[in-house]
TIMAR-684654 format. One line per 2 residues: number of its first residue (from 1); their letters; for each residue x, y, z of C-alpha. Coordinates in steps of 0.25 Angstrom, whole numbers, plus 5000, padded with zeros to 4 digits. Each point is the difference from the previous one (the first is absolute). Layout:
# residues N
NUM	a	X:Y:Z  ... $
This chain:
# residues 767
1	ma	5368:4817:5393  5003:5001:4985 $
3	pl	4988:4995:4995  4990:5009:5011 $
5	kg	5008:5012:4996  4996:4997:4985 $
7	ks	4985:4999:5005  5000:5012:5006 $
9	yq	5005:5006:4989  4990:4994:4990 $
11	rl	4988:5005:5009  5007:5013:5001 $
13	ll	5000:5001:4984  4986:4996:4999 $
15	fa	4995:5010:5010  5009:5011:4993 $
17	if	4992:4995:4986  4988:5003:5005 $
19	lp	5002:5009:5010  4995:5011:4989 $
21	is	4988:4992:4993  4993:4999:5014 $
23	gv	5003:5013:5008  4993:5003:5013 $
25	ls	4985:4999:4995  4994:5008:5012 $
27	fs	5003:5008:5011  4992:5005:5012 $
29	el	5010:5009:5007  4992:5013:4994 $
31	ff	4987:5002:4994  4986:5009:5001 $
33	vk	4986:4994:5007  4995:5012:4996 $
35	ep	5001:5011:4989  4994:5012:4997 $
37	hd	4988:5002:4988  4995:5010:4991 $
39	vt	4990:5011:5010  4992:5010:4997 $
41	am	4998:5010:5012  4991:5013:5003 $
43	rk	5008:5014:5004  5001:5001:5015 $
45	ea	4996:4984:5003  5011:4990:5007 $
47	li	5007:4991:4992  5009:4985:5003 $
49	ld	5007:4995:4989  5006:4985:5006 $
51	cq	5011:4994:5000  5006:4990:5008 $
53	ar	5013:4990:4997  5005:4987:5007 $
55	ge	5014:4995:5000  5011:4999:5009 $
57	ap	5001:5012:5009  5004:5012:5003 $
59	id	4991:5003:4987  5001:5017:4997 $
61	vr	4988:5006:4992  5000:5011:4993 $
63	wl	4989:5008:4990  5004:5006:4987 $
65	rn	4989:5009:4992  5003:5002:4986 $
67	gv	5014:4993:5001  5005:5010:5010 $
69	rl	5000:4996:5017  4989:5005:5007 $
71	ve	5003:5009:5012  4990:4997:5012 $
73	ne	4992:5011:5007  4989:5003:5010 $
75	rv	4990:4998:4988  5007:4988:4993 $
77	yl	5007:4990:5006  5004:4983:5002 $
79	ls	4991:4992:5008  5006:4991:5009 $
81	ns	4996:4989:4992  5009:5008:4988 $
83	sl	4986:5005:4992  5000:5015:4997 $
85	fi	4990:5008:5007  4995:5012:4994 $
87	se	4991:5008:5009  4994:5009:4991 $
89	ve	5002:5000:4984  5007:5014:4994 $
91	sr	4995:5003:4986  5008:5013:4998 $
93	rg	5008:5002:4988  5014:4995:4999 $
95	dk	5008:4992:5012  4989:5005:5009 $
97	sd	4991:4989:4994  5000:4987:5004 $
99	eg	4996:4995:4987  5012:4991:4995 $
101	cy	5005:4986:4997  5004:4991:5014 $
103	qc	5008:4989:5001  5007:4993:5014 $
105	la	5014:4998:5002  5003:4988:5010 $
107	qn	5015:4997:5004  5008:4989:5007 $
109	ky	5012:4995:5000  4998:4990:4988 $
111	gt	4997:5014:4991  4988:5009:4997 $
113	il	4987:4997:4993  4989:5011:4994 $
115	sq	4987:4997:5001  4988:5001:4988 $
117	ka	4998:5015:4996  4986:5007:5007 $
119	hl	4994:5012:4992  4993:5009:5011 $
121	ti	4991:5009:4993  4990:5009:5004 $
123	as	4987:5001:4994  4994:5011:4993 $
125	ms	4992:5004:4989  5004:5010:4989 $
127	sf	4991:5010:4991  4992:4993:4990 $
129	al	5008:4998:4985  4988:4998:4993 $
131	qp	4984:5006:5002  4989:4996:4995 $
133	ts	4994:5009:4987  4985:5004:4996 $
135	vv	4996:4993:4990  4988:4998:4991 $
137	vt	4993:4988:4996  4989:4995:4991 $
139	eg	4989:4993:5009  5001:4984:4999 $
141	sv	5015:5002:4997  5011:4999:5011 $
143	ar	5008:5011:5009  5013:4999:5006 $
145	fs	5008:5008:5010  5013:4995:5006 $
147	ck	5007:5007:5010  5017:4996:5003 $
149	is	5008:5004:5013  5013:4995:5007 $
151	ah	4998:4996:5015  5008:4990:5010 $
153	pp	4995:4991:5004  4989:4998:4986 $
155	pi	4989:5007:5002  4985:4995:5000 $
157	ii	4991:5010:4989  4987:5000:5001 $
159	we	4990:5009:4991  4989:5009:5005 $
161	fn	4989:5005:4991  4994:5014:5004 $
163	rv	5008:4997:5011  4996:4986:5005 $
165	tl	5006:4989:5000  4996:4992:4988 $
167	pl	5001:4983:5001  5013:4993:4995 $
169	st	4992:4991:4992  4985:5001:4994 $
171	dr	4995:4993:4985  5003:5014:4994 $
173	it	5012:5006:5010  5013:4994:5001 $
175	vl	5013:5007:5010  5012:4993:4995 $
177	ps	5011:5000:5012  5010:5010:4991 $
179	gv	4990:5012:5001  4992:4997:4988 $
181	lq	4983:5003:5000  4993:4994:4989 $
183	iq	4986:5001:4998  4991:4991:4988 $
185	gv	4988:5004:4994  5002:5015:5005 $
187	qq	4986:5005:5004  4993:5015:5003 $
189	td	5000:4996:5015  5017:4998:4999 $
191	ag	5003:5015:4998  5007:5007:5010 $
193	hy	5012:5002:5007  5010:4989:5003 $
195	rc	5013:5001:5008  5011:4989:5004 $
197	va	5002:4999:5015  5013:4993:5004 $
199	tn	5003:4996:5013  5013:4994:5008 $
201	ia	5006:5000:5015  5006:5011:4996 $
203	sr	4989:5010:4995  4987:5001:4990 $
205	rr	4999:5009:4989  4989:5004:4991 $
207	si	5002:5002:4985  4992:5012:4992 $
209	ea	4987:4997:4996  4997:4997:4985 $
211	tl	4987:5002:4994  4992:4989:4992 $
213	tv	4989:5005:4989  4992:4990:4994 $
215	tp	4994:5005:4987  4987:4992:4994 $
217	ap	5002:4992:4990  4997:5005:4986 $
219	gp	4988:4989:4998  5004:4986:4997 $
221	ml	5013:4997:5001  5007:4995:4987 $
223	pq	5010:4987:5001  5013:5004:5003 $
225	rp	5013:4993:4998  5006:4995:5014 $
227	ri	5012:5010:5006  5008:4998:5011 $
229	ia	5001:5013:5006  5009:4995:5013 $
231	gp	5008:4989:4998  5010:4993:5007 $
233	qn	5015:5006:5005  5013:4990:4999 $
235	is	5003:5001:5016  5010:4995:5011 $
237	vs	4993:4991:5011  5008:4994:5012 $
239	lh	5000:4986:5002  4985:4996:5008 $
241	qs	4996:5013:4998  4986:5005:4990 $
243	ai	5001:5003:4986  4989:5008:4994 $
245	le	4997:5001:4985  4990:5010:4995 $
247	cl	4990:4999:4989  4990:5009:4997 $
249	at	4992:4999:4988  4988:5008:4991 $
251	gn	4992:4996:4990  4987:4997:4995 $
253	pr	4995:4990:5004  5008:4999:5014 $
255	pl	5014:4993:4996  5003:4986:5006 $
257	is	5013:5000:5007  5010:4989:5000 $
259	ws	5014:4996:5004  5010:4990:4994 $
261	ra	5016:5000:4999  5010:5002:4990 $
263	ds	5006:4988:5002  4989:4992:4998 $
265	ks	5001:4995:5014  4987:4999:5011 $
267	id	4997:5010:5010  5000:4995:5014 $
269	vy	4987:5001:5003  5001:4997:5016 $
271	nt	5009:5013:5002  4994:5007:4989 $
273	kv	4984:5008:5000  4993:5010:4992 $
275	lg	4997:5014:5007  4990:5007:4994 $
277	ng	4994:4999:4987  5014:4996:4993 $
279	nl	5012:5003:5010  5011:4988:5003 $
281	ii	5004:4999:5014  5012:4990:5004 $
283	td	5002:4997:5015  5013:4994:5005 $
285	ik	5008:5003:4988  5011:4988:4999 $
287	pq	5011:4999:4987  4990:4993:4992 $
289	hg	4989:5012:5000  5009:5008:4991 $
291	gv	5000:5002:4986  4991:5008:4990 $
293	ym	4985:5001:5003  4989:5005:4987 $
295	cr	4989:5005:5003  4989:4998:4988 $
297	at	4986:5007:4999  4992:4993:4993 $
299	tp	4985:5004:4994  4990:4988:5003 $
301	gt	4995:4992:4990  5012:5004:4990 $
303	rn	5014:5002:4997  5004:5013:5001 $
305	yt	5009:5001:5011  5013:5011:5005 $
307	va	5010:4995:5007  5011:5007:5012 $
309	sa	5010:4992:5007  5010:5002:5011 $
311	ni	5012:4995:5007  5000:4995:5013 $
313	tv	5014:4998:5006  5002:4993:5015 $
315	la	5011:5005:5009  5006:4992:5010 $
317	ap	5009:5002:5011  5012:4993:5003 $
319	sf	5002:4986:5004  5012:4990:4999 $
321	ve	5003:4990:4992  5015:4995:5006 $
323	wp	5004:5005:5012  5016:5002:5005 $
325	es	5004:4988:5008  5009:5000:5010 $
327	lt	5015:4999:4998  5013:4995:5006 $
329	rp	5013:5003:4994  5015:5001:5001 $
331	ra	5007:5012:5002  5005:5003:4985 $
333	gt	4988:4992:4994  4989:5003:4992 $
335	ar	4984:5002:5004  4989:5002:4991 $
337	fv	4987:5004:5005  4987:4997:4990 $
339	cq	4989:5010:5001  4987:4998:4990 $
341	ae	4986:5007:5002  4989:5002:4992 $
343	ga	4992:5012:4997  4991:5010:4990 $
345	pa	5008:5008:4998  5012:4992:5001 $
347	pq	5006:5002:5013  5014:5006:5002 $
349	it	5010:4993:5010  5009:5007:5011 $
351	wf	5010:4994:5007  5002:5005:5017 $
353	kn	5012:4994:5007  4996:5003:5015 $
355	ge	4990:5010:4996  5008:5007:4991 $
357	kv	5000:5000:4984  5010:4993:4994 $
359	hs	5009:5006:4987  5007:4992:4990 $
361	ng	5014:5002:5001  5014:4991:4997 $
363	ri	4995:4989:5009  4985:5001:5001 $
365	km	4992:4999:4987  4985:5000:4999 $
367	yh	4995:4992:4987  4985:5003:4998 $
369	sk	4994:4991:5011  5015:4994:5005 $
371	lv	5007:5007:5010  5015:4994:5000 $
373	in	5012:5002:5010  5013:4997:4995 $
375	qi	5012:4998:5010  4993:5000:5012 $
377	il	5006:5009:5012  4995:4999:5014 $
379	ed	4993:5013:4999  4991:4993:4989 $
381	da	4993:4991:5012  4987:5006:5001 $
383	iy	4984:4999:4998  4996:5004:4986 $
385	qc	4986:5003:4995  4995:5000:4986 $
387	qa	4987:5010:4997  4991:5000:4989 $
389	en	4993:5012:4999  4988:5005:4990 $
391	gl	4991:5011:4999  4991:4992:5008 $
393	gs	5009:4995:5012  5013:4993:5002 $
395	vl	5003:4988:5009  5015:4996:5006 $
397	sm	5007:4989:5002  5013:4995:5009 $
399	ar	5011:4989:5001  5014:5002:5007 $
401	li	5012:4998:4995  5010:4993:5010 $
403	vv	5017:5001:4996  5007:4989:5006 $
405	ms	5014:5006:5004  5012:4990:4998 $
407	ed	5015:5005:5005  5008:4992:4990 $
409	rp	4994:5000:4987  5008:5000:4989 $
411	sa	5007:5010:4991  4993:5005:4987 $
413	pr	5004:4992:4987  5012:5007:4993 $
415	ni	5004:5003:4985  4987:5001:4993 $
417	qa	4999:4998:4986  4989:5000:4989 $
419	dt	5003:4993:4987  4989:5002:4989 $
421	vs	4995:4987:4993  4991:5003:4990 $
423	ss	4988:5008:4999  4992:4996:5013 $
425	ai	5011:4993:5007  5012:5007:5008 $
427	ll	5010:4991:5009  5002:5003:5015 $
429	aw	5014:4996:5005  5005:5005:5016 $
431	er	5010:4993:5010  4998:4995:5013 $
433	pq	5000:5011:5013  5012:5002:5004 $
435	yn	4997:4997:5015  4990:4989:5005 $
437	sd	4997:4992:4988  5000:4988:5005 $
439	kv	4985:5005:5006  4996:5003:4988 $
441	ia	4987:4990:4996  4995:5008:4988 $
443	ys	5000:5013:4990  4989:5009:4996 $
445	vh	5003:5006:4987  4992:5014:4997 $
447	ym	4998:5007:4989  4992:5012:4993 $
449	ka	4999:5009:4988  5010:5012:5001 $
451	eg	4992:5010:4994  4986:5005:5004 $
453	ln	4994:5002:5013  4992:4990:5012 $
455	ne	5007:4987:4989  4997:4989:5008 $
457	ey	5011:4992:5006  5000:4985:4998 $
459	qv	5007:4990:5010  5006:4984:4995 $
461	vi	5004:4992:5011  5012:4989:4998 $
463	gn	5007:4992:5008  5015:5002:5005 $
465	dt	5006:4990:4990  5003:5011:4990 $
467	tr	5003:5014:4997  4995:5001:4987 $
469	yi	4986:5001:4994  4994:5004:4987 $
471	id	4985:5008:5001  4993:4997:4986 $
473	dl	4989:5009:5001  5004:5014:4997 $
475	ep	4994:5009:4990  5009:5003:4987 $
477	ar	5008:5011:5000  4999:5005:5013 $
479	ny	5009:5003:5012  4999:4993:5013 $
481	tf	5007:5000:5015  5004:4989:5007 $
483	yv	5004:4997:5013  5003:4987:5010 $
485	va	4997:4997:5013  5005:4988:5009 $
487	ym	4992:4992:5011  5001:4993:5012 $
489	pm	4989:4994:5009  4999:5011:5007 $
491	ga	5004:5013:4994  5004:5004:4986 $
493	sr	5012:5009:4995  5002:5014:4995 $
495	ms	4997:5001:4985  5010:5000:4992 $
497	dh	5004:5011:4991  4991:5003:4988 $
499	vf	5003:4995:4986  4993:5006:4987 $
501	qh	4998:4993:4987  4991:5002:4987 $
503	tl	4995:4987:4992  5002:5000:4985 $
505	ed	4991:5005:4991  4990:4989:4990 $
507	vp	4992:5002:4989  4987:5008:5002 $
509	lq	4987:4992:5005  4991:5007:4989 $
511	ap	5001:5011:4988  4993:5013:5002 $
513	ei	4986:5003:4997  5001:5008:4986 $
515	sl	4990:5010:4996  4996:5002:4984 $
517	ts	4996:5011:4993  5000:5006:4987 $
519	rs	5004:5016:4996  4998:4998:4985 $
521	pt	4997:4989:4990  5013:4995:5000 $
523	di	5006:4999:5014  4997:4994:5014 $
525	qv	5005:5006:5011  5005:4988:5012 $
527	sw	5000:5006:5013  5003:4991:5014 $
529	qp	5003:5002:5014  5013:4995:5007 $
531	lp	5001:4988:5007  4999:4999:5017 $
533	lk	5014:4996:5004  4992:4988:5005 $
535	ls	4997:4995:4985  5011:5005:4995 $
537	rg	5010:4994:5010  5012:5009:4996 $
539	rv	5003:5013:4990  4991:4998:4986 $
541	sn	5011:5003:4990  4992:4998:4987 $
543	yr	4988:4997:4996  4995:4992:4985 $
545	ls	4988:5004:4994  4993:4991:4989 $
547	yc	4990:5001:4989  4995:4995:4990 $
549	ts	4985:5001:4991  4991:4991:5003 $
551	se	4999:4993:4987  5016:5000:4999 $
553	sa	5009:4987:5007  5014:5012:5000 $
555	vs	5000:5006:5012  5010:5013:5002 $
557	qi	5007:5002:5012  5006:5014:5005 $
559	el	5010:5001:5013  4998:5012:5010 $
561	sg	5007:5005:5011  4996:4995:5013 $
563	ek	4997:5015:5004  4989:5004:4989 $
565	th	4985:4998:5003  4993:5002:4987 $
567	hl	5005:4999:4986  4994:5005:4987 $
569	le	4997:4989:4988  5001:5007:4984 $
571	nl	4998:4995:4988  4989:4992:5002 $
573	qp	4988:4996:4992  4987:5006:5001 $
575	dt	4987:4994:5004  5008:4987:5005 $
577	iy	5000:4992:5011  5013:5001:5008 $
579	ll	5004:4989:5012  5011:5005:5009 $
581	rl	5007:4994:5013  5011:5005:5009 $
583	va	5011:4992:5008  5009:5006:5011 $
585	at	5015:4997:5001  5010:5000:5013 $
587	sv	5014:4998:4998  4998:4986:5002 $
589	gw	4990:4997:4989  4987:5003:4994 $
591	ge	4986:4997:5008  4988:4995:4996 $
593	qs	4993:5006:4987  4986:5008:5002 $
595	aw	4988:4995:4992  4998:5003:4987 $
597	ts	4991:5014:4999  4994:5004:4987 $
599	hr	4996:5014:4995  4996:5006:4988 $
601	tp	5004:5012:4995  4990:5011:4993 $
603	ka	4995:4999:4985  5009:5010:4991 $
605	ss	4993:5012:4992  5004:5004:4985 $
607	aq	5003:5013:5005  5010:5002:5011 $
609	vp	4994:5001:5014  5003:5009:5011 $
611	la	4998:4998:5014  4989:5007:5007 $
613	pe	5003:5015:5006  5001:5002:5013 $
615	ly	4986:5007:5004  4998:5009:5014 $
617	le	4988:5005:5005  4999:5011:5010 $
619	pl	4985:5003:5007  4999:5016:4999 $
621	nc	4987:5001:5010  4988:4992:5000 $
623	tt	4996:5000:4986  5012:5002:4991 $
625	is	5011:4991:4997  5013:5004:4993 $
627	ar	5006:4988:4990  5015:5001:4997 $
629	wh	5007:4989:4993  5015:4999:4992 $
631	lt	5007:4988:4991  5012:4993:5008 $
633	pr	5013:5003:4992  4999:4986:4992 $
635	ns	4986:5005:4993  5007:5002:4986 $
637	as	4986:4998:4990  4993:5013:4996 $
639	vr	4990:5004:5009  4986:5008:4992 $
641	gy	4991:5002:5009  4995:4995:5014 $
643	kl	4983:4997:5003  4997:5002:5016 $
645	fy	4989:4993:5005  4994:5001:5013 $
647	he	4987:4995:5006  4994:4998:5015 $
649	es	5002:4986:5004  4988:4991:4998 $
651	qp	4996:5011:4989  4999:5001:4985 $
653	es	5013:5005:4996  4999:5012:4994 $
655	ap	5006:5005:4984  5015:5001:4999 $
657	lq	5006:5012:5001  5010:5004:4987 $
659	lq	5013:5006:5002  5012:5003:4993 $
661	as	5014:4992:5001  5007:5013:5007 $
663	ah	4990:5000:5011  5005:4994:5014 $
665	kh	4990:5004:5011  4986:5002:4999 $
667	ti	4991:5006:5011  4984:4993:5000 $
669	gg	4991:5008:5008  4984:5000:5004 $
671	lg	5000:4986:5006  4991:5002:5010 $
673	lc	5001:4999:5015  5007:4989:5002 $
675	vk	5002:5000:5016  4985:4994:5006 $
677	kk	4999:4995:5013  5006:4987:5001 $
679	ka	5000:4998:4986  5013:5003:4990 $
681	vq	4998:5001:4986  5011:4996:4991 $
683	wr	5003:5005:4986  5008:4991:4989 $
685	li	5009:5006:4990  5003:4993:4989 $
687	yh	5010:5005:4990  5005:4995:4985 $
689	lf	5010:5001:4994  4997:4998:4985 $
691	yd	5009:4998:4987  4998:4995:4986 $
693	cf	4993:4988:5003  5001:4998:5015 $
695	eq	5000:5005:5014  5005:4998:5012 $
697	cs	4989:5003:5012  5002:5001:5017 $
699	sr	4992:5005:5009  5001:5005:5015 $
701	st	4989:5005:5009  5001:5009:5011 $
703	ei	4990:5002:5012  4995:5011:5009 $
705	ke	4995:4996:5015  4996:5009:5010 $
707	sh	5009:5002:5010  4993:5011:5010 $
709	cv	4987:5002:5006  4998:5012:5010 $
711	wl	4990:5008:5007  5001:5013:5001 $
713	pe	4990:5011:5004  4995:5007:4987 $
715	pq	5010:5008:4994  4999:5010:4988 $
717	rg	5001:4992:4989  5009:5009:4994 $
719	fi	5011:4996:5011  4997:4983:4998 $
721	sq	5009:5000:4989  5012:5007:5007 $
723	yl	4997:4990:5012  5001:4987:4992 $
725	ke	5012:5006:4993  5008:5002:5012 $
727	mh	4995:4986:5005  5004:4992:4988 $
729	pl	5007:5005:4988  4994:4995:4990 $
731	an	4985:5003:5006  4997:5010:4989 $
733	gv	4988:4994:4998  4988:4999:5009 $
735	da	4988:4995:5004  4992:5005:5010 $
737	qt	4988:4993:5004  4989:5004:5012 $
739	mg	5000:4986:5006  4986:4996:5010 $
741	rs	5004:5002:5013  4995:5008:5014 $
743	dd	5007:5012:4998  4996:5005:4983 $
745	sl	5011:5010:5001  5013:4990:4998 $
747	ll	5005:4997:4987  5008:4987:4995 $
749	lq	5011:5004:4994  5007:4990:4991 $
751	aa	5014:5002:4995  5007:4991:4989 $
753	tl	5013:4992:5002  5003:4995:4987 $
755	rl	5007:4987:4999  5007:4993:4989 $
757	ev	4998:4987:4997  5006:4994:4986 $
759	si	4998:4986:4992  5006:4998:4986 $
761	ee	4993:4991:4990  5011:5001:4989 $
763	gl	4997:4992:4986  4999:5004:4985 $
765	ck	4986:5004:4995  4994:5000:4986 $
767	i	4995:5012:4993 $
């Protein structure tokens, strides 16, 4: 009998080794044959959301709406096949509306599963977000109208001319599905009233009418360079949908429109066509269609052209790359489920146990796409689902965990000890279980970082012939926690007590990157950022800064405290190239040195060169700027006076203002109105400190930008200034301008917000 007994034991051991790997590949105890899908419904319409589950009876099916159990009533109830029936869809606000996210939940003795999400949306159409506006164009040029409206489902948009429907496309007229009307080669017969009409299953809306006025061409048309008046816009398009890139250009002669990709890849000719005179439409969008597209308008027979570009981002609903597999595990064992999905944007992974969201705790951890259950108990026997979700939808995959019970399992390993061996290794030792130790066939060693949240736990399985193990893949200068579990053929012990231990420090992997600047011709400021723990591999105790001139071989060294992040080298030679490098050390020793970095000190002057003064600019109103400055305490040179330069950006420089040495502020007025529609005028002030034979110069700029454009009934001019002062405290200067609108009694009031932008250029200026 002895040989037979030994043979049985070998079979049992082989099963115990392969059991965690193979597990249960699939199961059919509970699954869906029909699941609900997204649907758009009309108000008062009858609706059915499908849900049918199969598996071992009895099966109980419930419905959730927005994550809360749905209560049946006379209007909303379950059919005999478990589908949900809504006799009249309601669209009232709040809880009275049937809009929302629906899921069915099926349960039998093996567990509970959730269906995919289904969104019920009630068909609707809002008011126009963008109405067409009247335009005046010259005969022979181009006209463009646009409208925009939000609706579900998306509306079909057509255009009417004098209340007669226009064709979607002719030789001169193009209607884009996005709500744009383009008219090429405008004629006198095109003059009239235009409006767009949006239609879906819920409603039909008409925009206001816009008037197209056509003026005669002024004699022979002069040649005009091409100009894109409506270029493509960045868009995000879902997979298998269509993308439309508009490109409308004007010029004389009419420019030719061509398209290309910025990455020089060829455009997909099978799914791409040109709509109208140059608009690009891509059907059945795929990931490879994403990228930057360039519209080029070229004058025929010349090299005159202009370019506009836009990016297409392809969005994709989640899809699984790796699915979780069902597992069979002994009590006190460990189960790992893996779930990976792709999509754009990247989907978020959520785990469910019997239809309830899983939360991390001491035994259960979630690492990115993994679900790890340690020290399995009987209550962990359940159906687990992985949900991948982004803004375009969600998908679910499920797996089951079967827990195997054993009554005579061993007790936990005892007297766990951890001893540090090196910066990357810790020796773990333990004693065999007090009870049923003869049934132990293997041990599993578990370890993870002790600091931080959601650290991943690692596991190593070793034979039963040892109670010592060295973990040698650890990070230096880190605290770790360890425990051990004993395994028998059909079960496992409870986990041992946890023990904590830290690894030793090591030398740094690399040196910090240094930044070099000079405050004067005889110094270099060296700055750096502290190394992250992964690179420092311990607490940095010292830095060593080495430097020399490029022409000398002798190297000077300075040792600095590990808390420092900068050092000033002084008494250096002016106008000289220096080589510098830095190395960090822990208590173990010095790490790798950085590469040599070069820096040239500034040139010296025959006189003492002070630092540039600090300049402050304050816009007082639309035509006046106040300039203030002061010398820093380190300036010791005698200042004889100042020169103040200022000029409008891109304009010639004006004559400088001569200011006394005692002056510390100056007001510059009469700069002209700086606020213009869609344009900001920038004033640059340059000041000079001048001494016996040198100058120190610097410049700063300030910008005045439009902040408020409001339409008001025409007030008395005496009240305009007071109104704007209340609206903005800096609006002392205003420009009131009558605009060409249907109501000439309206005034456009422009108030100035004054924004200060500073740019400093320092250097020596020879007289």
